[in-house]
N, C-alpha and C positions, 0 to 999 in steps of 0.2 A: 395850281396843283389839281383843281377839280374838286367836285363835291365830296368825294370819299374821305377827304382829309378833315372834314368838319366832324364835330362830335355827333351832330344829328344824323349824318350819313353813315356813322358807324353803328347804327342801331341794329345791324345784323347780330350783334352780340347781346342785345336785350333779350332776357329770358333764356339764353343759351346756357347749357351746363358746361362750364369750362374747367378743365383740370390743368393745373400749372405746377411744375416742379421748380424748386428754388425760389419760392415766393417770399421767403424771409430775407433774401439778399437785397443788395442795392437796386439793381435793375428789376429784379422780381417784385420788390415792394412798390416801385413806381408803376409797373404794369398791372399789378393787382389792384392798386388804387384806381387806375383808369378803368379797368374792367368793371369794378364795383360801380364807378360813376356811370358807366354805360348800361347798367342794369343786368349784368351777367350774374348767374348763379355760380360762384367760384368755389372750387375746392383746391386747396394748396397742399403740396407734399414737400417737406423740406426739413433739414436740420434746424435746431433753434438758431436765432440770429447769432452771428459769429462775434459780435462786440456787445458790450453792456449798453452802450448808447447806440441806437440803431433806428433806421427809418421805419421799419415794420412796427415796432412797439410804439414809437412816437405817433404813428397814424392810427393806432388802435385797430389794426386790420384783423387781429385774431377774433374780434367780436363781430366782424362784418362778413366773414366767410366761414366755410368749413375748413378748419385748420388741422392738418395731420402732421405730427412730427415723425419724421422717418428719414432713413438714409437710402439714397438710390442704389447703394451697393447691396441693400437687402432686397433681393429679387422677389421673395415671397410676399413681403410686406408691401412693396410697391405694386405688385400685381393685384393684391387684395384691395389696395386703395383705389386702383383704377377700375376694378370690377365692382366697386361699392355703389355705382350709379350708372345710368346710361348717359355718359358724357357725349357731347357733340364735338367739342374742339379741345385739343391738347396743346399746351406750350411747354417745351422742355428747356428750362434755363439752368437747372441745378448743375454745378460744376465746381471743381477746384480751379480758381480763376487767376492765380498769382504765379508769375514766372519764377520769382525768387524762391517761393515756397516749393515749386516743383523741383528745384535743385536740392532743396533740403530734404524733401520726402518724395522722390519720384514714384515709389510704389503706390502711395496714397493717391497721387495724381493720376496714374494710369488706372487704378482700381475705380476711381470716381468718374473720370472722363471717358474711359473706354468701356469698362464693364458696367458702369452705371448707365451709360447710354444704351448698351446692349439690353440691359434689363428693361429700360423704358420702351425700346422698340419692340421687344418681345411681348410686353404687357399690352401695348397698342395692337399688336398683331392678334392677340387673343380677345380684344374688345371690339366687337363688330359695330357698336353704336357710334364710335368716333368716325367723323367724316373728314376732319382736318387736323393735321399735325404740323406745327411749326417747331423746328428742331434747331436750337440756337448753338452755334459753335463760336468761331472767332476769326478775325482777319488774319490771325497768326497761323491758321491752318495751311496757308500757302507756303511753298518752298521759297523763302525770301532771299532774293539775289541782290537786295538793296537797289533795285531799279528806281529810276525817277518817275516812271509811269505806273499807273495803277494795275493791280492784278484783276483779271477777269475770272468769272465763275468757272471757266474751262481750264484755267491754268493748273499746273501740277501741285499736288499736296506735298507737304514736307514739314520740316521743323528742326532747328538746331538744338533747342532746349526741350526738356521733358514736357513742359506745358504745351508748346507749339506742336510737337509731334503727337501728343495725346489728342489734340483737336483735329489734326490731320487724320489720325486713325479713326476718330469718331465720324469723320466725313466718309471715309471708305466703308465703314460699317453701315452707315445710312444708305449709301449707294447700293450695297449688297441687299439690304432689306427692301429697298425700293424695287430693285429688279427681280428679286427672288419671291417676294411675298406681296408687295403692294401694287405692282404695275397693273394687275387685272382685277383689283378689288373694286367692286361697284361703288360709285359715288364717294370715293375716297381720294384725298389729295394730301401729299406730304411734301414739305419743302424744308431745306436747310438754309439758314440765314447767317450771314457773316458781317459783323460790325466790330469796330475796335475803338479803344480809348474813349469810352463813354464817361462823361463827368456830369455832376449835378449835385444838388443838395441832398443831405441824408446819408452820405457815404463816410464811414469811419474806419474802413479797412486799413490794414498795415500795407506799407510799400506801394501806396498810390499817391500820386503827386498832390492832388487836391486835399485829401485828408491830412497828409503830412504837412502841407502848408498851413491848414487851419489849426492843427494841433500846436505847431510852432508859434503861430501868431498869438493864439489864445494864451499860451504859456510864456509869452514874451521872450521867446528863444529865436535864435537865428535859424532860418530854413537852410539846411545843408543838402545839397544835391549831389548825387553820385554819378549822374549821367546828363549834365546840363545841355549838351549839344545834340542829344537824340531828338529827332523830329517825329512828331506824331500828328495824325489827323483827328484833332479833338472835336467832339460833338456832344451836344446835350443829350441826356438819357432819353428824352422824349423823341428825339429824331429817329433812332432805330425802332423804338417801340411803335411809333406811328407807322413805320414801314411794315413791321411784323403784323400789325392789326389790319392794315390795308391788304396785305398779302393774304392773311387768313380769311378776311371777308370775301375777297375775290375767289379764292380757292374753294371756299365752302360752296359757291354757286357753280364754279367751272373748274373742277379739279384737274382735268387734263391740260388745261391752258396754263395753269400757274404752278404746277408741281415742279420740283427741281431745286437748283441752287440760286441764291440771290445775295448780292452785296448791298449794304446800306452804310454809306459813309459820306463825309463832307467833301466839298470841293478841295482839290489839291492846293488851291490858293489860300485855304483856311488853315494849313498846317503851321504849327508853331513849335519851337524847341521847348524842351522842359524848362530851360532857364527863362525863356520869355514868359511862359505860363506863371512861374513862381514870382517873377518881378511884377506881372500884372496883378496877381493876387495881393501883393504888398501894396501896390498902388490903389486898388479898390478899397482895401481895408484901412488904408492910410496909416499903417503901422507895420512893423516888422522889417527884416532885412534878409538878404540871400547870400549864401556862401557856397562856392563850388570848390571844395578842397582839391588838392593835387590828385590826379587820377591814380588809382591803385589797381592791381590786378584783381579782377572779379570775373564772375561767370558772364558768358556772352549774352548780350541783349541787343536786339535789333536797333539800328540807328535810323532807318528810313523804311516806312511801309505805307503804301497807298493802295486804295481800292478804286477800281473802275466800276461805277454804278450806272452805266448807260442802260443796262437792262431794266433796272427799277425806274429810271427816269422815263424811258420810252414806253414800257409795257404797263407799269403801274401808275404812271404820271406822278410818282413820288419825287419830291425834291427836298433837300434840307432847308430849313427855315431860318434858324438862328446861326449867324456866322460865329467865328471863334471869339471875337470880342464880346458879342452879345451873350454867348454861352458862358463866358467867364464872369461877366457882370451878373447874370442871373444866378449862377452858382454861388458866387461870393455873397450875393444879396440874400440867398436862402439862409446861409450860416449866420450872417449878420442879424437878420430879422429874428431867427430862432434864438440867437444869443442874447438879444435884448428883450426876450420875453414873449414874443408872438408864438402861438401854437403852431407846431410843425404841420399839422393837418390843414391849417388855414393857409400857410405859406405855400405848401405843395398844391393845394387846390387853386390858389390864385395863379401860380405859374402854369398849371395845366390849362386853366381856362384861357389865359393870355396866349399860350402857344397855339391852341386850336382855334381860338377866335381869329387870330391873325392869319392862320392858314385858310380859314373859311372865306376870308375877304379876297383872296387872290383869284 
């Protein structure tokens, strides 16, 4: 993969003032932990963690960064937070990220994912110190035709469900800001990044396959699946995060070369069905069972979605490291280790070190 994938080579972040939204979430807490490890001066802006047990609190991140509790729908407070320092780099991860919740409350989903993103872009526009913006959306931003081949960054945006269409809208808004306000801003680069079905330790959200499996196994209940045949491109949380950081570091030095849209996903050969993932978790934990009840009428959910990541492979030299089986083993191992008394920060640090040490050897 080249030297930029090692922790030492990501020292572009050392001493940089980094602003990150959504740092209390699953992906955000992993990214924040890594940025702290790299020596960045991190300020996070987010709602409190959504679950009582959560990765952010277990890592004690509130004491390692400047932690601001706030809603990205609050434009004035977000702008004030972003204007509180001369930040170098911004990562936008805050979102309503659940498909089923978007059916239950579409207004909240659009307010958060659409207007919240507008608020972030507008705050960045008003902050001249920021040189790099990484704007995280989702693989579900594409108009999904259930093709067997991967979607490229130039494919049309769309979305059957409120969540997907909110992410497509966020992409269109980004494109407008890019062309209207950012294209001629000196020494500034902005990129939108798309990844999907990220898993790993420390996630306890509702309606996600790994937390659902862990909760059922720990409670000695049957894992009940609502969509066992759906195929997903599973990847460990560190895979896209390594891509975001690679991109951000490159764009900080050469904004015109790296701005735009980027996909970060696993190889299509690594796709597994939801049922296969659940059975693998049972196998690794050596306990539990899986049930797929008779299908009932429910809201539409995508059955097949792949990303084409040739752009990241060729221009960033980014490649996914851990295949699906290794990803599931590491993910289950995180919960098992924490469940038997190991400190979450130690387990997370060990996995982070293993991931980047292996990358650096390639």
